[in-house]
Structures are given as C-alpha cells and as structure tokens.
C-alpha positions in Angstrom: -34.3 41.8 -10.2 -37.2 39.6 -9.7 -37.5 35.9 -11.4 -38.5 32.6 -11.1 -36.9 28.9 -12.3 -37.8 25.6 -11.5 -36.5 21.9 -12.6 -37.1 18.3 -11.4 -35.5 15.3 -12.3 -36.4 11.8 -11.3 -33.5 9.0 -10.9 -33.7 5.7 -9.3 -37.3 6.1 -7.7 -36.4 9.7 -6.4 -37.8 13.1 -7.5 -35.8 15.8 -7.0 -38.0 19.0 -7.4 -36.3 22.5 -7.4 -37.8 25.9 -7.3 -35.5 29.0 -7.3 -37.4 32.8 -6.7 -35.3 36.3 -6.6 -36.4 39.6 -5.4 -34.8 42.8 -5.4 -31.7 43.2 -3.2 -28.8 45.5 -3.5 -26.9 42.6 -2.5 -26.8 39.0 -2.9 -28.8 36.9 0.0 -29.8 33.7 -0.4 -32.2 31.6 2.0 -31.4 27.6 1.0 -34.1 25.1 2.3 -32.8 21.2 1.6 -34.0 18.2 2.5 -31.6 16.8 5.8 -29.8 14.2 3.5 -28.6 16.7 0.7 -27.6 19.1 3.5 -23.8 18.5 2.4 -24.2 20.3 -1.1 -25.8 23.6 0.5 -22.2 25.7 0.4 -21.8 24.4 -3.5 -25.2 25.6 -4.0 -25.0 28.9 -2.0 -21.5 29.5 -4.4 -23.3 28.7 -7.8 -26.2 30.9 -7.2 -23.8 33.8 -6.1 -21.5 33.6 -9.1 -24.2 33.3 -11.7 -27.0 35.8 -10.2 -25.0 38.5 -9.1 -27.1 39.7 -6.0 -30.8 39.9 -4.8 -32.7 37.7 -2.5 -32.6 34.7 -3.5 -34.7 31.4 -2.2 -33.7 28.1 -3.0 -36.5 25.2 -2.3 -35.5 21.9 -3.2 -37.9 18.9 -2.4 -37.3 14.8 -2.3 -39.6 12.3 -2.7 -38.1 9.1 -2.6 -40.5 6.5 -3.2 -37.7 3.5 -3.5 -37.0 0.8 -0.9 -34.0 2.4 0.1 -36.2 5.2 1.8 -36.9 2.8 4.7 -35.1 4.2 7.9 -32.7 1.0 9.2 -33.3 -1.0 13.1 -30.9 -0.5 15.2 -31.2 -4.1 16.6 -29.2 -3.0 19.6 -31.1 0.0 20.9 -34.3 -1.7 20.1 -33.8 -4.9 22.6 -32.3 -2.3 25.0 -35.7 -0.9 25.2 -37.5 -3.7 25.4 -35.2 -5.3 28.1 -35.7 -2.0 30.4 -39.5 -2.1 29.7 -39.9 -5.7 30.4 -38.1 -5.2 33.9 -40.0 -2.6 34.7 -42.4 -3.5 38.2 -45.7 -3.4 37.4 -48.2 -3.3 40.3 -50.4 -5.9 41.0 -53.5 -6.7 38.6 -52.5 -4.1 35.9 -51.7 -6.2 32.8 -49.1 -4.6 30.4 -47.9 -5.1 26.9 -45.0 -4.2 24.8 -46.2 -1.6 22.0 -43.2 -2.3 19.1 -44.5 0.9 17.0 -44.1 3.2 20.1 -40.7 1.6 20.7 -39.6 2.2 17.3 -40.4 5.7 17.8 -38.0 6.0 20.7 -34.6 8.0 20.1 -31.9 6.0 18.0 -34.3 3.0 17.2 -34.9 3.9 13.5 -32.1 5.7 12.0 -31.8 7.1 8.4 -30.1 4.9 6.0 -26.3 5.5 5.6 -25.5 7.3 2.1 -22.2 6.3 0.9 -19.6 8.7 -1.0 -20.6 7.3 -4.5 -24.6 8.1 -4.1 -23.3 11.4 -2.1 -21.4 12.3 -5.6 -24.2 11.2 -7.7 -26.6 12.9 -5.6 -24.5 16.3 -5.8 -24.6 15.8 -9.5 -28.3 15.7 -9.9 -28.9 18.7 -7.7 -26.2 20.9 -10.0 -27.8 20.0 -13.1 -31.3 21.1 -11.3 -29.6 24.4 -10.6 -28.3 25.2 -13.5 -31.6 24.5 -15.4 -33.6 26.5 -12.4 -31.3 29.4 -12.6 -31.4 29.3 -16.7 -35.0 29.8 -16.4 -34.9 32.3 -13.7 -32.4 34.5 -15.8 -34.5 34.0 -19.0 -37.0 35.8 -17.1 -34.8 38.3 -15.8 -33.4 39.7 -19.1 -36.9 40.1 -20.2 -37.4 42.5 -17.2 -34.3 44.1 -17.9 -34.9 45.1 -21.4 -38.2 46.6 -20.0 -35.6 48.6 -17.5 -33.0 49.5 -20.2 -35.8 51.3 -22.3 -36.9 53.5 -18.7 -33.2 53.9 -17.9 -32.6 55.3 -21.5 -35.8 57.3 -21.5 -34.4 58.9 -18.3 -30.8 59.5 -19.4 -31.8 61.1 -23.2 -34.2 63.5 -21.0 -31.1 64.3 -18.8 -28.7 65.2 -21.5 -31.8 67.8 -23.0 -31.5 69.7 -19.8 -27.5 69.7 -19.8 -27.7 71.1 -23.5 -29.8 73.8 -22.0 -27.9 74.4 -19.2 -24.7 74.6 -21.5 -26.4 77.1 -23.6 -27.8 79.2 -20.7 -24.3 79.2 -18.7 -22.6 81.7 -20.8 -25.1 84.4 -21.0 -25.6 84.4 -17.5 -22.0 86.4 -17.6 -23.1 88.6 -20.0 -26.3 89.1 -18.6 -24.4 89.8 -14.6 -22.2 92.2 -16.7 -24.8 94.3 -18.3 -26.8 94.3 -14.6 -23.6 95.7 -13.1 -22.7 98.2 -15.3 -26.8 99.3 -15.3 -26.4 99.6 -11.5 -23.3 101.3 -11.3 -24.1 103.6 -13.9 -27.3 104.7 -12.1 -25.5 105.3 -8.6 -23.0 107.5 -10.1 -25.1 109.4 -12.8 -25.9 111.9 -10.3 -22.1 112.8 -8.9 -21.2 112.5 -12.8 -18.5 109.8 -11.8 -17.3 107.4 -14.8 -16.5 103.7 -14.1 -13.2 102.6 -15.0 -13.6 99.4 -17.3 -11.0 97.7 -15.9 -12.7 97.9 -12.4 -16.0 96.6 -14.2 -14.2 93.5 -16.2 -12.6 92.5 -13.1 -15.3 91.9 -11.2 -17.2 90.5 -14.1 -14.4 88.2 -14.2 -14.7 87.1 -10.2 -18.1 86.7 -11.1 -17.8 84.4 -14.1 -14.7 82.3 -12.6 -16.9 81.8 -9.3 -20.3 80.7 -11.5 -18.2 78.6 -14.3 -20.2 75.1 -14.1 -18.4 74.3 -17.5 -16.3 71.4 -15.9 -19.4 70.0 -13.8 -21.3 69.7 -16.9 -18.8 67.8 -18.6 -18.0 65.4 -15.9 -22.2 64.9 -15.8 -22.0 64.3 -19.6 -19.5 61.9 -19.1 -21.0 59.9 -16.4 -24.4 59.8 -18.4 -22.4 58.3 -21.4 -20.5 55.4 -19.0 -24.0 55.0 -17.3 -25.4 54.3 -20.9 -22.7 52.2 -22.1 -23.1 50.0 -18.7 -26.2 49.3 -19.6 -25.3 48.4 -23.2 -22.9 45.9 -21.7 -23.1 42.2 -21.4 -21.3 42.0 -17.9 -23.2 42.6 -14.4 -23.3 46.4 -13.6 -26.0 47.0 -11.0 -23.1 48.3 -8.2 -21.4 50.5 -11.0 -24.7 51.8 -12.2 -25.4 52.9 -8.1 -22.2 54.5 -7.9 -22.3 56.3 -11.4 -25.8 57.4 -10.1 -24.4 58.9 -6.6 -21.5 60.9 -8.4 -23.9 62.3 -11.1 -26.2 63.6 -8.2 -22.8 64.9 -6.6 -21.8 66.9 -9.4 -25.7 68.2 -10.3 -25.6 69.1 -6.6 -22.4 71.2 -7.3 -23.9 73.0 -10.5 -27.0 74.3 -8.3 -24.7 75.3 -5.7 -22.2 77.3 -8.0 -25.0 79.1 -10.3 -27.3 81.5 -9.3 -29.4 81.8 -12.5 -33.1 81.1 -11.9 -33.4 79.2 -15.2 -30.5 76.8 -14.8 -31.8 76.0 -11.1 -35.1 74.7 -12.9 -33.1 72.4 -15.1 -30.9 71.1 -12.0 -34.3 70.3 -10.5 -35.2 68.2 -13.5 -31.6 66.9 -13.2 -31.9 65.8 -9.8 -35.5 64.3 -10.2 -34.1 62.3 -13.4 -31.2 61.1 -11.5 -33.3 60.1 -8.2 -35.5 57.8 -10.8 -32.3 56.4 -12.1 -31.2 55.5 -8.8 -34.5 54.0 -7.9 -34.2 51.6 -10.8 -30.8 50.5 -10.5 -31.7 49.0 -7.3 -33.5 46.4 -9.8 -30.4 45.9 -11.7 -28.6 42.7 -11.4 
C-alpha cells in the first residue's frame, strides 16, 4: 500500500529530518539512506520498519544538519606535520618559488577526521532516530488506513457480486441434470421409434446417474463460498492479511476452474467466466493490501 510519513526534531544544535515512503509490493523491501555518522542504527531501523509495515517497497531517508561546534572535524596533527615535512623536503628547481597551502594539505587523506562519537552520544542518537521512526510510521499507517478503507469497499463489492453468481450457479446445477435426462430420453426414443423398441428405465437412470456424478459441482461451490466468506472476514480483521488474501484468491480461482471444467452447461459457463473475472480483480487489488 502507498503511504508517506515524515518527522523532524532538533536536539543540541542538531536537526534530524526523516521521510518514509511506501509503494505497493508483494514483499518487504527497504532502501535505507542514513548519514555516515548514523550507519550503526540501520539494522534496528530495518527491523522496526519490517515489524510495523509488513510489506511494500519502503524508502527511508534521514537527513542530518549539525549547526553546533561539535560538527567540526578534528585535525590529525601528526598526519599534518608529516605532509608538511614531506613537502618541505621536496627538491624545487632553481628559480621556482613554492609555498605550502594549508587548505590543500588539510584536504589530504587522514588530515581532517570526523569527531569520535562516544557510546553515550550513540545511544542518544539511536533513541532520537527510534522516536522519529515511530512518529513517521504512524503518519504513514494513517495514510494507509484511508487507502485501506477504499480498497475494503471495492473488495466487498466484488465479493458480493461473486456470491450472486454462485447463487445462480447453485440454482442452475440441479436443472442441468433434469434437462440432460429429458434430452437423453427424447433422443433414445427417436432412435428406437422405428424399430418399436422400448428403453429400460433402469438403463436410462444409470446413464443419468453417471452424468450427475461426473458433473456434480456442489462441493466446489461450497468450498468457493467458504473461501469468499473467509476472504471477507480477513478484510474485516485488524491483523495484516495481504499474503493470506492472496493465497485465498488463488484457491478461489482453482475452485472456479474446477467448476468450469466439470460443468458442460452454457449458462453455468457464462457465470464462471464472470466469477473468474471477479477473482482476477480481487487478486490484483490484494497486491495493494499490507
């Protein structure tokens, strides 16, 4: 499901700005962007996002603006002295005057180093990031809930229409056997009329029974109804149900295919086509559910 959440906090001259974006995905996939000084919290951030968001393509971006004196890099005096000594000892051709640019020397590797963060400061920063994540995820989930209510209405509408088609199939199924019996009786009677033979009632009933057994779809209809009912219950629940809904939609399609293959009736076939189209819409929408 799509969503966006943000949070900002200032502490001791340091401003933390966080943005979290979520897009549809069958699985959880996080892209976490942190300042170099906060890389140590990446594992905790990912675990927190996974626990609360369930699934989706999540982009996590944390920006840090440090306006305190502690933001300044420390100068490695030993490295600086070594660079200066090496430059001073370099032979300069006659007639060439050279000077040492400290700004250029300071940019050399190892001269300026980021300040060392002690354990107490690391714990403080980790706590701040955790609070920001909680606030931003709350905003994102609120946005997801708005989308979820719209999706729930759409899924419920599809399920209701699917149930109507199942009602029509259930009413039609017994009639199919009766019509087959009458067609069979009429055709046999026409073929035997000239020779004045009579068809044994037992043989006719045996053939009708075989057809009824082969085309019986009652079990599949009951299972499909059960899947639809469970689908609705999951949609009304509080727990994340995206993966289970996806599985149920696959099972619903399997039952619909079985009904279509067992029944040779044109009316039932038309209803099954509509049922399969509805299930495909459910499968598509379920990909947006967390």
